[in-house]
C-alpha positions as CSV (number, residue, x, y, z in Angstrom):
1,M,-1.1,-23.5,-5.5
2,E,1.8,-22.3,-3.4
3,L,1.5,-18.9,-1.7
4,K,4.6,-17.0,-0.8
5,L,5.2,-14.4,2.0
6,G,8.0,-11.9,1.8
7,K,7.6,-8.8,4.0
8,K,10.7,-8.3,6.1
9,E,10.3,-7.2,9.7
10,T,8.9,-3.7,10.2
11,V,11.3,-0.8,10.2
12,F,10.3,2.5,11.8
13,D,11.7,5.9,10.9
14,P,10.7,8.9,13.2
15,K,10.9,11.2,10.2
16,T,8.1,9.3,8.4
17,I,5.2,11.8,7.6
18,K,2.0,11.0,9.5
19,M,-1.2,11.0,7.4
20,M,-3.1,13.0,10.0
21,S,-0.6,15.8,9.7
22,I,-1.4,16.4,6.0
23,W,-5.1,16.1,5.8
24,K,-6.6,19.6,5.3
25,D,-7.2,21.3,8.7
26,K,-5.5,18.2,10.2
27,K,-8.7,16.3,10.5
28,L,-10.2,13.3,8.8
29,P,-12.5,14.2,5.8
30,D,-15.9,12.7,5.6
31,F,-15.8,9.1,4.2
32,P,-18.5,6.6,3.4
33,P,-19.4,3.7,5.8
34,K,-18.9,1.3,2.9
35,F,-16.5,1.4,-0.1
36,D,-16.4,-1.1,-2.9
37,G,-13.8,-0.2,-5.4
38,P,-12.8,0.5,-8.1
39,I,-12.5,-3.1,-9.2
40,Y,-10.1,-4.5,-11.8
41,P,-8.7,-8.0,-12.6
42,L,-6.2,-9.0,-10.0
43,Q,-2.9,-10.8,-10.8
44,M,-0.5,-13.1,-8.9
45,W,2.6,-11.3,-10.3
46,G,4.8,-14.2,-9.3
47,N,3.9,-14.3,-5.6
48,D,3.4,-18.0,-5.9
49,K,7.1,-18.4,-6.8
50,H,8.8,-15.5,-5.0
51,G,8.5,-13.5,-1.9
52,D,7.6,-10.4,-3.9
53,C,4.5,-9.5,-2.0
54,V,5.7,-5.9,-1.2
55,M,6.2,-5.2,-4.9
56,C,2.8,-6.9,-5.7
57,G,1.2,-4.5,-3.2
58,A,2.9,-1.6,-4.8
59,A,1.7,-2.7,-8.2
60,N,-1.9,-2.8,-6.9
61,V,-1.5,0.7,-5.4
62,Q,-0.1,2.1,-8.7
63,T,-2.8,0.3,-10.7
64,R,-5.6,2.0,-8.8
65,S,-3.9,5.4,-8.8
66,E,-3.6,5.3,-12.6
67,M,-7.3,4.3,-12.9
68,V,-8.0,7.7,-11.3
69,E,-5.3,9.6,-13.1
70,Q,-5.2,8.1,-16.6
71,K,-8.7,6.4,-16.6
72,I,-7.1,3.2,-17.7
73,I,-5.9,-0.1,-16.2
74,I,-2.2,0.0,-16.7
75,P,-0.9,-3.4,-18.1
76,I,1.6,-4.4,-15.4
77,T,3.3,-7.7,-16.2
78,E,4.6,-10.4,-13.9
79,Y,8.0,-10.0,-15.5
80,E,8.1,-6.3,-14.5
81,V,7.1,-6.9,-10.9
82,E,9.6,-9.7,-10.5
83,K,12.4,-7.7,-12.1
84,Q,11.7,-4.6,-10.0
85,Y,11.6,-6.9,-6.9
86,F,15.0,-8.4,-7.6
87,V,16.5,-4.9,-8.3
88,L,15.4,-3.8,-4.8
89,S,16.4,-7.1,-3.1
90,G,19.8,-7.1,-4.7
91,G,19.1,-10.2,-6.7
92,A,18.1,-12.5,-3.8
93,D,14.6,-13.8,-3.1
94,S,14.7,-12.5,0.4
95,G,11.7,-10.3,0.6
96,L,11.6,-6.5,1.1
97,V,11.4,-3.9,3.8
98,M,8.3,-1.8,3.1
99,L,9.8,1.5,4.4
100,D,12.9,1.1,2.2
101,T,10.7,0.3,-0.8
102,A,8.5,3.4,-0.1
103,K,11.6,5.6,-0.1
104,F,12.9,4.1,-3.3
105,W,9.4,4.6,-4.9
106,R,9.5,8.3,-4.0
107,K,13.1,9.0,-4.9
108,H,13.5,6.8,-8.0
109,G,10.2,5.4,-9.0
110,L,9.1,1.9,-9.9
111,F,9.3,0.5,-13.4
112,L,5.9,-0.9,-14.1
113,A,3.8,-1.1,-17.3
114,K,6.8,0.2,-19.4
115,H,6.9,3.4,-17.3
116,Q,8.7,4.8,-14.3
117,Y,6.1,5.7,-11.7
118,R,7.4,7.9,-9.0
119,S,5.2,8.7,-6.0
120,Y,5.1,12.2,-4.6
121,A,5.1,11.1,-0.9
122,F,4.2,8.4,1.5
123,A,2.6,8.8,4.9
124,S,2.0,6.4,7.8
125,I,-1.7,5.8,8.7
126,H,-2.9,5.5,12.3
127,D,-4.3,2.0,12.9
128,A,-7.8,3.1,13.9
129,P,-10.3,1.8,11.3
130,E,-11.6,5.3,10.5
131,N,-8.1,6.4,9.4
132,V,-7.7,3.4,7.1
133,K,-11.2,3.9,5.7
134,A,-10.6,7.6,4.9
135,V,-7.4,6.7,3.0
136,V,-8.9,3.8,1.1
137,S,-12.0,5.7,0.0
138,I,-10.4,9.1,-0.8
139,I,-6.7,8.6,-1.6
140,G,-6.2,5.0,-2.9
141,D,-5.4,1.5,-1.7
142,A,-3.8,1.4,1.8
143,W,-0.4,-0.4,1.4
144,C,-0.3,-2.6,4.5
145,G,2.0,-5.0,6.1
146,F,1.0,-7.9,8.4
147,S,2.7,-10.3,10.8
148,M,0.3,-13.1,10.4
149,P,-0.5,-16.0,12.8
150,D,0.8,-19.4,12.1
151,N,-2.6,-20.6,11.0
152,W,-3.0,-17.9,8.3
153,K,-3.1,-20.4,5.4
154,E,-6.0,-22.5,6.9
155,A,-8.6,-19.8,6.1
156,V,-7.1,-19.3,2.6
157,D,-7.3,-23.0,1.8
158,A,-10.9,-23.3,3.2
159,G,-12.0,-20.2,1.3
160,N,-13.0,-18.5,4.6
161,P,-12.3,-15.0,5.9
162,W,-9.6,-14.3,8.4
163,T,-11.3,-14.1,11.8
164,D,-9.4,-16.2,14.2
165,T,-7.3,-13.9,16.5
166,S,-6.4,-16.6,19.1
167,L,-2.8,-17.0,18.0
168,P,0.0,-14.4,18.4
169,A,1.4,-12.4,15.5
170,S,4.6,-13.9,14.0
171,P,7.3,-11.8,12.4
172,Y,8.2,-14.9,10.4
173,N,4.9,-14.6,8.6
174,G,5.4,-11.1,7.2
175,H,3.2,-10.3,4.3
176,C,2.2,-7.2,2.3
177,M,-1.4,-6.7,1.1
178,T,-3.4,-3.7,0.0
179,V,-6.8,-2.7,1.5
180,G,-9.1,-1.9,-1.4
181,K,-12.6,-2.0,0.1
182,Y,-14.3,-2.2,3.4
183,D,-17.6,-2.0,5.3
184,P,-18.4,-1.6,9.0
185,D,-17.6,-5.3,9.8
186,W,-15.1,-6.4,7.2
187,V,-11.9,-5.4,5.3
188,W,-11.0,-6.8,1.9
189,V,-7.4,-6.9,0.8
190,K,-5.7,-7.7,-2.6
191,T,-3.2,-10.5,-2.4
192,W,-2.1,-13.6,-4.4
193,G,-4.2,-12.4,-7.4
194,Q,-7.5,-12.5,-5.3
195,W,-9.5,-10.7,-2.7
196,M,-9.1,-11.9,0.9
197,Q,-11.6,-10.9,3.5
198,M,-10.8,-10.3,7.2
199,S,-12.6,-9.0,10.2
200,W,-11.5,-5.6,11.6
201,A,-10.4,-7.4,14.8
202,W,-8.1,-9.6,12.7
203,F,-6.8,-6.5,10.9
204,L,-6.1,-4.7,14.1
205,K,-4.3,-7.6,15.7
206,Y,-2.0,-8.6,12.9
207,N,-1.4,-5.4,10.9
208,D,1.8,-3.7,11.8
209,E,2.5,-1.3,8.8
210,R,0.1,1.1,7.0
211,Y,1.1,3.6,4.3
212,S,-0.8,5.9,2.1
213,I,1.0,6.5,-1.2
214,I,0.4,10.1,-2.4
215,D,0.4,9.9,-6.2
216,A,1.6,12.7,-8.5
217,K,-1.8,14.2,-9.4
218,D,-1.5,17.8,-10.6
219,S,-5.3,18.3,-10.4
220,W,-5.0,17.9,-6.6
221,L,-3.3,21.3,-6.5
222,K,-6.7,22.9,-7.3
223,D,-9.0,20.7,-5.2
224,S,-7.1,18.3,-2.9
225,P,-8.0,16.7,0.4
226,I,-4.3,17.0,1.2
227,D,-2.7,20.2,2.5
228,V,-0.2,20.5,-0.3
229,E,1.9,23.2,1.4
230,A,2.1,21.3,4.7
231,L,3.1,18.1,2.8
232,Y,5.8,20.0,0.8
233,N,7.3,21.4,4.0
234,L,7.3,18.0,5.7
235,L,9.0,16.5,2.7
236,L,11.8,19.1,3.0
237,E,12.1,18.3,6.7
238,C,12.5,14.6,6.1
239,G,15.2,15.2,3.4
240,A,13.1,14.6,0.2
241,D,14.0,16.2,-3.1
242,V,13.6,19.9,-2.9
243,E,12.4,19.9,-6.5
244,A,9.5,17.6,-5.6
245,K,6.9,20.2,-5.6
246,K,7.8,21.6,-9.0
247,W,7.9,18.0,-10.3
248,W,4.4,17.3,-8.9
249,E,3.0,20.6,-10.4
250,R,4.3,19.4,-13.8
251,G,2.3,16.2,-13.4
């Protein structure tokens, strides 16, 4: 089975909201030392034919968000993921920039499972493991980009975890995966329709983008780990839709 990559080189925007600035009291909430789910059937979503890994990662993030919000597994199809990918890529199988995709997701929404899912906000996550763990266990899957070493496929083919950090990161091996579970020693990501395991050392060396996607959950206005007012003000500062708060309150 062929496995495709497709994350374009990392683009930074100084206006990007930082996750630490929107936790309540600007400090990490308590999080468990181990987190296992929720679990649902994973799909390839065309990432064996196209470099649509950024969109596959977004589909996994949205799937888990709707498991919390709607209490269902939304039926995202391969056709929808591929079609949305080619809309954002301009029709070429050329991969996607994660930051550009995050902005589109917030402004326009992604068409998945016959519905337009618009995120409320996205925020960058500091690379320290405790920051990633807090997001994964409390908010949802961490949407992460990697510049992997040239030997990345050896572990996949052998069915082994990613642990070898001897080679440098390569921007030509850009790939998007979502962190869905962890323990003190290991990280598990969703990619290519399966779970891949990596050491925290491997994660820290090859991971170069980390986003928390803040879903539109109206219940959070009553009991949220997020400082809603601070987030709203930061959205205004970065030029987001001024009606965003009202839209979120409507659910």
